[in-house]
DSSP file (Angstrom, degrees, kcal/mol; ACC not computed):
  #  RESIDUE AA STRUCTURE BP1 BP2  ACC     N-H-->O    O-->H-N    N-H-->O    O-->H-N    TCO  KAPPA ALPHA  PHI   PSI    X-CA   Y-CA   Z-CA
    1    1 A M              0   0    0      0, 0.0     2,-0.1     0, 0.0    52,-0.0   0.000 360.0 360.0 360.0 128.8  -33.0   14.0    7.8
    2    2 A N     >  -     0   0    0      1,-0.1     4,-1.8     4,-0.0     3,-0.3  -0.397 360.0-100.0 -92.4 172.1  -35.0   16.7    9.6
    3    3 A K  H  > S+     0   0    0      1,-0.2     4,-2.4     2,-0.2     5,-0.2   0.885 121.4  57.4 -59.1 -42.8  -34.4   18.3   13.0
    4    4 A E  H  > S+     0   0    0      1,-0.2     4,-1.4     2,-0.2    -1,-0.2   0.917 107.2  49.1 -57.0 -44.2  -37.1   16.1   14.7
    5    5 A A  H  > S+     0   0    0     -3,-0.3     4,-0.6     1,-0.2    -1,-0.2   0.898 109.7  51.7 -55.8 -43.3  -35.1   13.0   13.5
    6    6 A F  H >< S+     0   0    0     -4,-1.8     3,-1.1     1,-0.2     7,-0.5   0.924 107.9  50.9 -64.3 -41.2  -31.9   14.5   14.8
    7    7 A D  H 3< S+     0   0    0     -4,-2.4    -1,-0.2     1,-0.2    -2,-0.2   0.800 108.1  53.6 -68.8 -24.8  -33.5   15.1   18.3
    8    8 A K  H 3< S+     0   0    0     -4,-1.4    -1,-0.2    -5,-0.2    -2,-0.2   0.553 103.9  60.7 -85.6  -7.3  -34.8   11.5   18.5
    9    9 A N    <X  -     0   0    0     -3,-1.1     4,-2.3    -4,-0.6     5,-0.2  -0.908  66.6-164.6-126.3 103.8  -31.3   10.0   17.8
   10   10 A P  H  > S+     0   0    0      0, 0.0     4,-2.4     0, 0.0     5,-0.2   0.795  88.0  48.7 -58.1 -34.3  -28.7   10.9   20.3
   11   11 A V  H  > S+     0   0    0      2,-0.2     4,-2.2     1,-0.2     5,-0.2   0.851 111.7  49.4 -80.7 -33.0  -25.7    9.8   18.3
   12   12 A V  H  > S+     0   0    0     -3,-0.2     4,-2.4     2,-0.2     5,-0.2   0.944 113.8  47.1 -63.7 -43.9  -26.9   11.7   15.2
   13   13 A K  H  X S+     0   0    0     -4,-2.3     4,-2.8    -7,-0.5     5,-0.3   0.945 113.7  46.0 -66.9 -47.9  -27.4   14.8   17.3
   14   14 A L  H  X S+     0   0    0     -4,-2.4     4,-2.4     1,-0.2    -1,-0.2   0.887 114.4  49.1 -60.9 -40.4  -24.1   14.6   19.1
   15   15 A A  H  X S+     0   0    0     -4,-2.2     4,-2.4     2,-0.2    34,-0.4   0.887 113.4  45.8 -58.3 -46.4  -22.3   13.9   15.8
   16   16 A F  H  X S+     0   0    0     -4,-2.4     4,-2.0     2,-0.2    -2,-0.2   0.925 114.7  47.1 -70.4 -45.7  -24.0   16.8   14.0
   17   17 A E  H  X S+     0   0    0     -4,-2.8     4,-2.0    -5,-0.2    -2,-0.2   0.926 112.3  51.1 -59.0 -44.0  -23.4   19.3   17.0
   18   18 A F  H  X S+     0   0    0     -4,-2.4     4,-2.4    -5,-0.3    -2,-0.2   0.931 106.8  54.2 -63.0 -43.6  -19.7   18.1   17.2
   19   19 A S  H  X S+     0   0    0     -4,-2.4     4,-2.4     1,-0.2    -1,-0.2   0.906 107.8  50.7 -53.6 -44.4  -19.3   18.8   13.3
   20   20 A L  H  X S+     0   0    0     -4,-2.0     4,-2.0     1,-0.2    -1,-0.2   0.892 110.9  47.1 -61.8 -41.6  -20.6   22.3   13.9
   21   21 A E  H  X S+     0   0    0     -4,-2.0     4,-2.3     2,-0.2    -1,-0.2   0.839 110.0  54.1 -70.1 -34.7  -18.1   23.0   16.7
   22   22 A I  H  X S+     0   0    0     -4,-2.4     4,-2.9     2,-0.2    -2,-0.2   0.903 106.1  52.3 -69.3 -38.6  -15.3   21.5   14.6
   23   23 A I  H  X S+     0   0    0     -4,-2.4     4,-2.0     1,-0.2    -2,-0.2   0.941 110.1  49.4 -61.9 -44.7  -16.1   23.9   11.7
   24   24 A S  H  X S+     0   0    0     -4,-2.0     4,-1.9     2,-0.2    -2,-0.2   0.906 112.3  46.1 -58.9 -43.9  -15.9   26.8   14.2
   25   25 A F  H  X S+     0   0    0     -4,-2.3     4,-2.8     1,-0.2    -1,-0.2   0.879 109.6  56.1 -66.0 -37.4  -12.5   25.6   15.5
   26   26 A F  H  X S+     0   0    0     -4,-2.9     4,-2.6     2,-0.2    -2,-0.2   0.900 107.3  48.8 -53.0 -43.6  -11.4   25.1   11.9
   27   27 A E  H  X S+     0   0    0     -4,-2.0     4,-2.0     2,-0.2    -2,-0.2   0.897 109.5  52.2 -68.9 -39.3  -12.2   28.7   11.2
   28   28 A L  H  X S+     0   0    0     -4,-1.9     4,-1.1     2,-0.2    -2,-0.2   0.940 112.3  45.0 -59.3 -49.9  -10.3   29.8   14.2
   29   29 A L  H  <>S+     0   0    0     -4,-2.8     5,-2.8     1,-0.2     3,-0.4   0.871 109.6  55.5 -65.6 -35.2   -7.2   27.8   13.2
   30   30 A E  H ><5S+     0   0    0     -4,-2.6     3,-1.7     1,-0.2    -1,-0.2   0.903 106.2  51.0 -59.0 -43.5   -7.5   29.0    9.7
   31   31 A N  H 3<5S+     0   0    0     -4,-2.0    -1,-0.2     1,-0.3    -2,-0.2   0.745 109.8  50.7 -67.0 -23.0   -7.4   32.6   11.0
   32   32 A Q  T 3<5S-     0   0    0     -4,-1.1    -1,-0.3    -3,-0.4    -2,-0.2   0.318 118.6-115.3 -92.2   3.9   -4.3   31.7   13.0
   33   33 A K  T < 5S+     0   0    0     -3,-1.7     2,-0.7     1,-0.2    -3,-0.2   0.812  71.9 139.5  60.7  33.1   -2.7   30.3    9.8
   34   34 A K     >< +     0   0    0     -5,-2.8     4,-2.0     1,-0.2     5,-0.2  -0.497  21.2 155.7 -95.2  57.5   -2.7   26.8   11.3
   35   35 A Y  H  >  +     0   0    0     -2,-0.7     4,-2.6     1,-0.2     5,-0.3   0.854  58.9  50.4 -63.0 -46.1   -3.7   25.4    7.8
   36   36 A V  H  > S+     0   0    0      1,-0.2     4,-2.0    -3,-0.2    -1,-0.2   0.961 117.7  35.8 -66.8 -50.9   -2.4   21.9    7.9
   37   37 A I  H  > S+     0   0    0      1,-0.2     4,-2.5     2,-0.2     5,-0.2   0.896 115.4  57.4 -68.5 -37.1   -3.9   20.7   11.3
   38   38 A A  H  X S+     0   0    0     -4,-2.0     4,-2.5     1,-0.2    -2,-0.2   0.927 110.6  43.8 -63.9 -44.5   -7.0   22.8   10.7
   39   39 A R  H  X S+     0   0    0     -4,-2.6     4,-2.5     2,-0.2    -1,-0.2   0.909 113.0  49.8 -58.8 -46.7   -7.7   20.9    7.4
   40   40 A Q  H  X S+     0   0    0     -4,-2.0     4,-2.2    -5,-0.3     5,-0.3   0.909 113.4  46.9 -57.5 -46.9   -7.0   17.5    8.8
   41   41 A L  H  X S+     0   0    0     -4,-2.5     4,-2.9     2,-0.2     5,-0.3   0.918 109.9  53.6 -66.3 -47.5   -9.3   18.2   11.7
   42   42 A L  H  X S+     0   0    0     -4,-2.5     4,-1.7    -5,-0.2     5,-0.2   0.910 111.7  45.9 -54.1 -47.1  -12.1   19.6    9.4
   43   43 A K  H  X S+     0   0    0     -4,-2.5     4,-1.3     2,-0.2    -2,-0.2   0.965 121.2  34.4 -63.4 -55.7  -12.0   16.4    7.3
   44   44 A S  H  X S+     0   0    0     -4,-2.2     4,-1.1     2,-0.2    -2,-0.2   0.896 116.5  54.3 -70.4 -42.1  -12.0   13.9   10.0
   45   45 A G  H  X S+     0   0    0     -4,-2.9     4,-0.6    -5,-0.3     3,-0.2   0.885 115.6  37.9 -62.5 -42.7  -14.2   15.8   12.5
   46   46 A T  H  X S+     0   0    0     -4,-1.7     4,-1.7    -5,-0.3    -1,-0.2   0.722 105.6  67.8 -84.0 -23.5  -17.1   16.3   10.0
   47   47 A S  H  X S+     0   0    0     -4,-1.3     4,-2.3    -5,-0.2     5,-0.2   0.779  90.7  64.6 -66.8 -28.7  -16.7   12.8    8.5
   48   48 A I  H  X S+     0   0    0     -4,-1.1     4,-2.2    -3,-0.2    -1,-0.2   0.983 106.4  41.7 -56.1 -58.3  -17.9   11.3   11.8
   49   49 A G  H  X S+     0   0    0     -4,-0.6     4,-3.0   -34,-0.4     5,-0.2   0.898 111.7  55.6 -58.3 -43.4  -21.3   12.8   11.4
   50   50 A A  H  X S+     0   0    0     -4,-1.7     4,-2.1     1,-0.2    -1,-0.2   0.909 111.7  43.8 -56.8 -45.6  -21.5   12.0    7.7
   51   51 A N  H  X S+     0   0    0     -4,-2.3     4,-2.0     2,-0.2    -1,-0.2   0.861 110.6  54.0 -69.0 -37.8  -20.9    8.3    8.4
   52   52 A V  H  X S+     0   0    0     -4,-2.2     4,-1.1    -5,-0.2    -2,-0.2   0.941 111.6  46.1 -61.1 -46.1  -23.3    8.3   11.3
   53   53 A I  H >< S+     0   0    0     -4,-3.0     3,-0.5     1,-0.2     4,-0.4   0.901 109.5  53.5 -64.2 -39.5  -26.0    9.7    9.0
   54   54 A E  H >< S+     0   0    0     -4,-2.1     3,-1.4     1,-0.2    -1,-0.2   0.862 103.6  58.7 -58.8 -38.2  -25.1    7.3    6.2
   55   55 A A  H >< S+     0   0    0     -4,-2.0     3,-1.6     1,-0.3    -1,-0.2   0.783  94.1  65.5 -63.7 -29.3  -25.5    4.4    8.8
   56   56 A Q  T << S+     0   0    0     -4,-1.1    -1,-0.3    -3,-0.5    -2,-0.2   0.696 108.8  38.7 -70.8 -16.3  -29.1    5.4    9.4
   57   57 A N  T <  S+     0   0    0     -3,-1.4    -1,-0.3    -4,-0.4    -2,-0.2  -0.015  88.3 150.2-119.6  28.8  -30.0    4.5    5.9
   58   58 A S    <   -     0   0    0     -3,-1.6     3,-0.1     1,-0.1    -3,-0.1  -0.107  50.8-130.1 -58.5 156.8  -27.8    1.4    5.6
   59   59 A E  S    S-     0   0    0      1,-0.2     2,-0.3     2,-0.0    -1,-0.1   0.830  81.2 -18.8 -74.1 -33.6  -28.8   -1.5    3.4
   60   60 A D  S  > S-     0   0    0      1,-0.0     4,-2.2     0, 0.0    -1,-0.2  -0.909  81.0 -78.3-159.0-178.5  -28.4   -4.1    6.0
   61   61 A K  H  > S+     0   0    0     -2,-0.3     4,-2.9     1,-0.2     5,-0.2   0.882 125.8  55.1 -59.4 -40.8  -26.7   -4.8    9.5
   62   62 A A  H  > S+     0   0    0      1,-0.2     4,-2.5     2,-0.2    -1,-0.2   0.895 109.8  45.9 -62.1 -41.2  -23.3   -5.4    7.8
   63   63 A D  H  > S+     0   0    0      2,-0.2     4,-2.3     1,-0.2    -1,-0.2   0.882 111.0  53.7 -71.4 -37.9  -23.5   -1.9    6.1
   64   64 A F  H  X S+     0   0    0     -4,-2.2     4,-2.2     2,-0.2    -2,-0.2   0.960 111.4  45.3 -59.0 -50.2  -24.6   -0.3    9.3
   65   65 A I  H  X S+     0   0    0     -4,-2.9     4,-2.3     1,-0.2    -2,-0.2   0.899 110.6  52.9 -61.2 -40.7  -21.6   -1.7   11.1
   66   66 A H  H  X S+     0   0    0     -4,-2.5     4,-2.1    -5,-0.2    -1,-0.2   0.939 109.3  48.8 -61.4 -42.5  -19.3   -0.8    8.4
   67   67 A K  H  X S+     0   0    0     -4,-2.3     4,-1.9     1,-0.2    -1,-0.2   0.896 112.2  49.2 -59.7 -42.4  -20.4    2.9    8.5
   68   68 A F  H  X S+     0   0    0     -4,-2.2     4,-2.2     2,-0.2    -1,-0.2   0.825 107.0  55.1 -69.9 -31.4  -20.0    2.9   12.2
   69   69 A K  H  X S+     0   0    0     -4,-2.3     4,-2.4     2,-0.2    -2,-0.2   0.935 109.5  47.6 -65.9 -42.1  -16.5    1.4   12.0
   70   70 A I  H  X S+     0   0    0     -4,-2.1     4,-2.3     1,-0.2    -2,-0.2   0.905 111.2  51.1 -64.2 -39.4  -15.5    4.3    9.6
   71   71 A A  H  X S+     0   0    0     -4,-1.9     4,-2.3     1,-0.2    -1,-0.2   0.869 108.7  51.7 -66.3 -34.3  -17.1    6.8   12.0
   72   72 A A  H  X S+     0   0    0     -4,-2.2     4,-2.2     2,-0.2    -2,-0.2   0.901 110.2  49.0 -69.4 -35.6  -15.1    5.2   14.8
   73   73 A K  H  X S+     0   0    0     -4,-2.4     4,-2.5     1,-0.2    -2,-0.2   0.919 112.6  47.4 -60.5 -41.8  -11.9    5.6   12.8
   74   74 A E  H  X S+     0   0    0     -4,-2.3     4,-2.8     2,-0.2    -2,-0.2   0.879 109.8  52.7 -68.0 -38.8  -12.6    9.1   12.0
   75   75 A A  H  X S+     0   0    0     -4,-2.3     4,-2.2     2,-0.2    -1,-0.2   0.902 109.0  49.9 -64.0 -41.8  -13.5    9.9   15.6
   76   76 A E  H  X S+     0   0    0     -4,-2.2     4,-1.6     2,-0.2    -2,-0.2   0.906 111.7  48.4 -61.0 -46.0  -10.1    8.4   16.7
   77   77 A E  H  X S+     0   0    0     -4,-2.5     4,-2.2     2,-0.2     5,-0.2   0.931 109.8  51.7 -61.4 -45.5   -8.3   10.5   14.2
   78   78 A T  H  X S+     0   0    0     -4,-2.8     4,-2.8     1,-0.2     5,-0.2   0.934 108.9  51.0 -53.8 -45.0  -10.1   13.6   15.2
   79   79 A E  H  X S+     0   0    0     -4,-2.2     4,-2.1     1,-0.2    -1,-0.2   0.870 107.8  53.9 -62.6 -34.4   -9.1   12.9   18.8
   80   80 A Y  H  X S+     0   0    0     -4,-1.6     4,-2.1     2,-0.2    -1,-0.2   0.940 109.7  46.3 -67.1 -50.8   -5.5   12.5   17.7
   81   81 A W  H  X S+     0   0    0     -4,-2.2     4,-1.9     1,-0.2    -2,-0.2   0.887 112.3  51.3 -61.0 -43.3   -5.6   16.0   16.0
   82   82 A L  H  X S+     0   0    0     -4,-2.8     4,-3.0    -5,-0.2    -1,-0.2   0.881 106.9  52.6 -63.3 -38.2   -7.2   17.6   19.0
   83   83 A L  H  X S+     0   0    0     -4,-2.1     4,-2.7    -5,-0.2    -2,-0.2   0.919 107.3  52.7 -66.0 -41.4   -4.6   16.1   21.3
   84   84 A L  H  X S+     0   0    0     -4,-2.1     4,-1.4     1,-0.2    -1,-0.2   0.902 112.1  45.4 -59.5 -39.5   -1.9   17.6   19.1
   85   85 A C  H  < S+     0   0    0     -4,-1.9     6,-0.4     2,-0.2    -2,-0.2   0.928 113.1  51.6 -69.5 -41.1   -3.6   21.0   19.4
   86   86 A D  H  < S+     0   0    0     -4,-3.0    -2,-0.2     1,-0.2    -1,-0.2   0.903 112.8  43.6 -60.3 -43.1   -4.0   20.6   23.1
   87   87 A Y  H  < S+     0   0    0     -4,-2.7     2,-0.4    -5,-0.1    -1,-0.2   0.695  98.5  85.6 -78.9 -19.9   -0.4   19.7   23.8
   88   88 A S    ><  -     0   0    0     -4,-1.4     3,-1.1    -5,-0.2    -4,-0.0  -0.692  68.1-149.3 -84.1 132.1    0.9   22.4   21.6
   89   89 A K  T 3  S+     0   0    0     -2,-0.4    -1,-0.1     1,-0.2    -4,-0.1   0.679  92.9  63.8 -70.0 -18.9    1.4   25.8   23.1
   90   90 A Q  T 3  S+     0   0    0      2,-0.1     2,-0.3    -5,-0.0    -1,-0.2   0.464  90.4  82.5 -87.9   0.9    0.7   27.5   19.8
   91   91 A Y  S <  S-     0   0    0     -3,-1.1     3,-0.1    -6,-0.4   -62,-0.0  -0.772  83.0-102.8-111.2 151.9   -2.8   26.3   19.4
   92   92 A S        -     0   0    0     -2,-0.3    -4,-0.1     1,-0.2    -1,-0.1  -0.310  53.0 -82.8 -66.2 149.5   -6.1   27.6   20.8
   93   93 A D        +     0   0    0      1,-0.1    -1,-0.2     2,-0.0    -7,-0.1  -0.236  51.0 165.5 -55.8 133.9   -7.7   25.8   23.6
   94   94 A C    >>  +     0   0    0    -12,-0.1     4,-1.9    -3,-0.1     3,-0.6   0.145  33.4 121.1-139.8  21.9   -9.7   22.8   22.5
   95   95 A K  H 3> S+     0   0    0      1,-0.2     4,-2.0     2,-0.2     5,-0.1   0.821  76.4  57.1 -56.1 -37.6  -10.3   20.9   25.8
   96   96 A H  H 3> S+     0   0    0      2,-0.2     4,-1.7     1,-0.2    -1,-0.2   0.860 107.9  47.8 -63.7 -37.2  -14.1   21.2   25.3
   97   97 A L  H <> S+     0   0    0     -3,-0.6     4,-2.9     2,-0.2    -2,-0.2   0.902 108.2  54.3 -68.8 -42.9  -13.8   19.4   21.9
   98   98 A L  H  X S+     0   0    0     -4,-1.9     4,-2.4     2,-0.2    -2,-0.2   0.890 107.4  50.8 -57.0 -43.2  -11.6   16.7   23.3
   99   99 A V  H  X S+     0   0    0     -4,-2.0     4,-1.6     1,-0.2    -1,-0.2   0.904 113.6  44.1 -66.0 -39.3  -14.3   16.0   25.9
  100  100 A K  H  X S+     0   0    0     -4,-1.7     4,-2.3     2,-0.2    -2,-0.2   0.851 110.5  55.3 -72.0 -32.7  -17.0   15.8   23.2
  101  101 A A  H  X S+     0   0    0     -4,-2.9     4,-2.3     1,-0.2    -2,-0.2   0.922 108.8  48.8 -63.7 -43.3  -14.7   13.7   21.0
  102  102 A E  H  X S+     0   0    0     -4,-2.4     4,-2.2     2,-0.2    -1,-0.2   0.862 111.9  48.5 -63.9 -36.9  -14.3   11.2   23.8
  103  103 A S  H  X S+     0   0    0     -4,-1.6     4,-2.5     2,-0.2    -1,-0.2   0.907 112.4  47.4 -69.6 -39.5  -18.0   11.0   24.4
  104  104 A L  H  X S+     0   0    0     -4,-2.3     4,-2.5     2,-0.2    -2,-0.2   0.895 110.8  52.7 -68.8 -36.7  -18.7   10.5   20.8
  105  105 A N  H  X S+     0   0    0     -4,-2.3     4,-2.2     2,-0.2    -2,-0.2   0.919 111.1  47.3 -64.3 -45.4  -16.0    7.8   20.6
  106  106 A R  H  X S+     0   0    0     -4,-2.2     4,-2.4     2,-0.2     5,-0.2   0.938 111.9  49.5 -64.8 -45.0  -17.7    6.0   23.6
  107  107 A M  H  X S+     0   0    0     -4,-2.5     4,-2.3     1,-0.2    -2,-0.2   0.938 113.2  46.5 -61.9 -47.5  -21.2    6.3   22.1
  108  108 A I  H  X S+     0   0    0     -4,-2.5     4,-2.3     1,-0.2    -1,-0.2   0.885 110.2  54.1 -60.6 -39.5  -20.0    4.9   18.7
  109  109 A G  H  X S+     0   0    0     -4,-2.2     4,-2.7    -5,-0.2    -2,-0.2   0.907 109.9  46.9 -63.3 -44.1  -18.1    2.1   20.5
  110  110 A K  H  X S+     0   0    0     -4,-2.4     4,-2.7     2,-0.2     5,-0.2   0.898 110.7  51.1 -65.2 -38.3  -21.2    1.0   22.3
  111  111 A I  H  X S+     0   0    0     -4,-2.3     4,-2.5    -5,-0.2     5,-0.2   0.939 112.4  47.2 -65.4 -42.8  -23.3    1.1   19.3
  112  112 A L  H  X S+     0   0    0     -4,-2.3     4,-2.6    -5,-0.2    -2,-0.2   0.957 112.6  47.3 -65.2 -47.3  -20.8   -1.0   17.5
  113  113 A S  H  X S+     0   0    0     -4,-2.7     4,-1.3     1,-0.2    -2,-0.2   0.931 115.8  46.6 -61.2 -44.0  -20.4   -3.6   20.3
  114  114 A T  H  X S+     0   0    0     -4,-2.7     4,-1.9    -5,-0.2    -1,-0.2   0.864 111.1  50.5 -62.6 -38.3  -24.2   -3.9   20.6
  115  115 A S  H  < S+     0   0    0     -4,-2.5    -2,-0.2    -5,-0.2    -1,-0.2   0.903 110.2  51.0 -71.2 -40.5  -24.8   -4.2   16.9
  116  116 A K  H  < S+     0   0    0     -4,-2.6    -1,-0.2    -5,-0.2    -2,-0.2   0.803 110.7  49.4 -69.4 -23.9  -22.2   -7.0   16.6
  117  117 A R  H  < S+     0   0    0     -4,-1.3    -1,-0.2    -5,-0.2    -2,-0.2   0.886  92.8  86.1 -76.1 -44.1  -23.8   -8.9   19.4
  118  118 A K  S  < S-     0   0    0     -4,-1.9     2,-0.0    -5,-0.1     0, 0.0  -0.335  84.6-116.6 -64.8 136.7  -27.3   -8.8   18.2
  119  119 A P              0   0    0      0, 0.0    -1,-0.1     0, 0.0    -2,-0.1  -0.329 360.0 360.0 -66.4 155.0  -28.3  -11.5   15.7
  120  120 A S              0   0    0    -60,-0.0   -59,-0.1   -59,-0.0    -2,-0.1   0.495 360.0 360.0 -71.1 360.0  -29.3  -10.3   12.1
């Protein structure tokens, strides 16, 4: 997928940009020796975008919905890890990531609900 394709698809663009920010936050946490949460966050946070990208080349509608369901689960998990960081006094500020995670969750949810309603 090229940059032009990213720019034409808002959910792909948002998920990709979010992944980049998760990587930066992961590196910050790693430097602070917060290894466990950092790795969990890296895995779930970057998996969202990977599944959104996979959905773009899905075999059929059911596969598309399946990939977005996985992306939704990963987004929820990512939000959980970010909330743990946010509520813990020992972690760096991640409120901006929480806002983006919530936005991504809403967008994925809308795509899923719309896809489930449309006939095949």
